[in-house]
C-alpha positions, 0 to 999 in steps of 0.5 A, a space after each residue: 289125220 292119216 299116217 302111212 307110206 304117203 306122208 314120207 315117213 314110211 320109206 325110211 332111208 330110201 326116200 332121200 337118196 340114201 340108197 345110193 350110199 347103200 349101193 356104193 358100200 356093197 360095191 366096195 365090199 365086193 371089190 374088197 373081196 375080189 382083191 382079197 381073193 386075188 391076193 390070196 390066190 397069188 399066194 399072199 405075196 409069200 411066193 417069189 420067183 426063185 432065182 437060179 444058181 446060175 443067176 446068183 453066181 453071176 451076181 456074186 461075179 458082178 460084185 467081184 465077191 469070186 474071181 473069173 476062175 472061181 466063176 468059170 469052175 462053178 459055172 461048169 459045175 451048174 451046166 
């Protein structure tokens, strides 16, 4: 009786095609790391574009929170 790599038991997980699962695992790990680095590089979602004071003023006027006179006065101050 000969025990060796030729009897099918010496290859372990690689003999049954399970190497594909290992390959998929490492591909998913690499994709996850790339996405994590991208997320952190972009500020982690904490950085938002700041609205200008004029944009905020326009929104307040559009919602009716300030009158046209107030809008014009404050707009002159900003410009």
